[in-house]
C-alpha positions in Angstrom: -196.7 140.7 -43.0 -193.6 142.6 -43.8 -190.2 141.4 -42.8 -189.7 144.6 -40.9 -192.7 144.0 -38.7 -191.7 140.5 -38.1 -188.3 141.7 -36.9 -189.9 144.3 -34.6 -192.0 141.5 -33.1 -189.0 139.4 -32.5 -187.1 142.3 -31.1 -189.6 143.0 -28.5 -189.7 139.3 -27.6 -186.0 139.6 -27.2 -186.4 142.8 -25.0 -188.7 140.9 -22.6 -186.2 138.1 -22.6 -183.4 140.6 -21.9 -185.4 142.0 -19.0 -185.4 138.6 -17.5 -181.6 139.0 -16.8 -182.7 141.0 -13.8 -183.1 138.5 -11.0 -186.7 137.7 -9.7 -187.6 139.0 -6.3 -189.5 136.3 -4.4 -191.7 137.2 -1.5 -192.9 134.8 1.2 -196.6 135.7 0.7 -196.8 134.6 -2.9 -195.4 132.0 -5.2 -195.2 134.5 -8.1 -192.0 136.4 -8.3 -191.6 140.0 -9.1 -189.8 140.7 -12.3 -189.0 143.5 -14.7 -190.5 141.6 -17.7 -193.9 143.2 -17.6 -192.2 146.5 -18.6 -191.4 144.9 -21.9 -195.0 143.6 -22.3 -196.2 147.2 -21.8 -193.6 148.5 -24.4 -194.5 145.9 -26.9 -198.1 146.9 -27.1 -197.4 150.7 -26.7 -194.7 150.8 -29.4 -195.7 148.0 -31.9 -199.5 148.3 -31.6 -202.0 145.4 -31.2 -201.2 143.0 -34.0 -197.3 143.1 -33.7 -197.2 143.7 -29.9 -199.4 140.7 -29.3 -197.5 138.6 -31.8 -194.3 139.5 -30.0 -195.5 138.1 -26.7 -197.0 135.0 -28.4 -193.5 134.4 -29.7 -192.1 134.9 -26.3 -194.5 132.6 -24.6 -194.0 129.9 -27.1 -190.3 130.1 -26.6 -190.7 129.8 -22.8 -193.1 126.9 -23.3 -190.6 124.9 -25.3 -188.0 125.4 -22.6 -186.1 128.6 -23.5 -184.8 130.0 -20.2 -186.0 133.5 -20.9 -188.0 134.2 -17.8 -186.4 136.0 -14.9 -184.0 133.7 -13.0 -183.3 131.6 -16.1 -186.7 129.7 -15.9 -188.5 128.2 -18.8 -190.4 125.2 -19.9 -194.0 124.1 -19.7 -193.7 123.5 -16.0 -193.3 127.1 -15.4 -196.3 127.9 -17.7 -198.4 125.3 -15.8 -197.2 126.5 -12.4 -198.6 129.2 -10.1 -197.3 132.1 -12.2 -198.4 130.7 -15.6 -201.6 132.8 -15.8 -199.6 136.0 -15.6 -197.3 134.8 -18.4 -200.2 133.5 -20.5 -201.9 136.9 -20.1 -198.9 138.9 -21.7 -200.0 138.5 -25.4 -203.5 139.7 -24.4 -202.1 142.5 -22.5 -199.9 143.7 -25.3 -202.8 143.3 -27.7 -205.1 145.4 -25.5 -202.4 148.1 -24.9 -201.7 148.2 -28.7 -205.4 148.4 -29.6 -205.9 151.3 -27.4 -202.8 153.2 -28.5 -203.8 152.7 -32.2 -207.4 153.9 -31.4 -206.2 157.1 -29.9 -202.9 157.4 -31.9 -203.4 161.1 -32.9 -204.3 162.0 -29.3 -201.6 160.1 -27.5 -199.8 161.8 -24.7 -197.9 160.4 -21.7 -201.0 160.3 -19.5 -202.8 158.1 -22.1 -199.8 155.8 -22.5 -199.6 155.4 -18.8 -203.3 154.9 -18.5 -203.4 152.2 -21.2 -200.3 150.5 -19.7 -202.1 150.3 -16.4 -205.2 148.9 -18.0 -203.6 146.3 -20.2 -200.3 145.8 -18.3 -201.8 145.6 -14.8 -205.5 145.0 -14.9 -205.6 142.5 -17.9 -202.5 140.6 -16.6 -203.8 140.5 -13.0 -207.2 139.2 -14.1 -205.6 136.2 -15.9 -202.8 135.8 -13.4 -204.9 135.9 -10.3 -207.6 133.7 -11.7 -205.1 131.1 -12.9 -203.3 131.2 -9.6 -206.5 130.7 -7.7 -207.3 127.6 -9.8 -203.8 126.1 -9.9 -203.1 126.7 -6.1 -206.7 125.9 -5.0 -206.9 129.4 -3.4 -210.0 131.4 -3.0 -209.9 134.1 -5.7 -210.0 136.8 -3.1 -207.0 135.5 -1.4 -205.0 135.3 -4.5 -206.0 138.8 -5.5 -205.0 140.0 -2.0 -201.6 138.5 -2.5 -201.2 140.3 -5.8 -201.6 143.7 -4.2 -197.9 143.7 -3.3 -197.1 143.9 -7.0 -199.2 147.0 -7.8 -196.6 149.8 -6.8 -193.9 148.2 -9.0 -196.2 147.7 -11.8 -197.4 151.2 -11.7 -193.8 152.4 -11.7 -193.2 150.1 -14.9 -196.4 151.6 -16.5 -195.0 155.2 -16.0 -191.6 154.2 -17.4 -193.1 152.4 -20.4 -195.3 155.5 -21.0 -192.3 157.9 -21.1 -190.4 155.5 -23.3 -193.2 154.9 -25.6 -194.0 158.6 -25.9 -190.3 159.3 -26.9 -190.4 156.6 -29.5 -193.6 157.9 -30.9 -191.9 161.3 -31.3 -188.7 160.0 -32.7 -189.5 157.0 -34.8 -193.2 156.0 -34.6 -193.7 152.4 -35.6 -197.5 152.4 -35.5 -199.1 153.7 -38.7 -202.8 154.4 -38.9 -204.6 153.4 -42.0 -205.9 157.0 -42.4 -202.2 158.1 -42.6 -201.5 155.7 -45.4 -204.7 156.7 -47.3 -203.8 160.4 -47.0 -200.2 159.8 -48.2 -201.5 158.0 -51.3 
């Protein structure tokens, strides 16, 4: 692993932490707050790819688990991970990995629509699957009830997927960080 790639992974963990500065929005129908941090998760996968995007979110989750107050509202610690919203947070590395995998697979065909679609798949569907299931288990709610509560998050998460798609497309044009193995072989 190159030092540069490790720095990028750490940088995106820091980006997600910085997005935690924005205060959480709590709603009376769900114990899980609305935050801006999933925007960073989507960007990590779309900009860094599967390996380093997933690694950046593993770093972030580990920092939160040991008590770093990186989550929105200055939250952190194992209690937050084990709480009702923990499934969403634990899904972030998987989401970044899935988004990154899809972006890498279609790297030469990437456009804004694909970035948005991949962000929706990894950043919403994957995260909700883990988050809703975990919330259902931890809160002793029927899965359908937990899923219904999560519907309130969809408009904001779609907006984040669109924003992340536009940002990732601009980064791809200006300073692409994902390198396909075919590109390296052609250059050699």
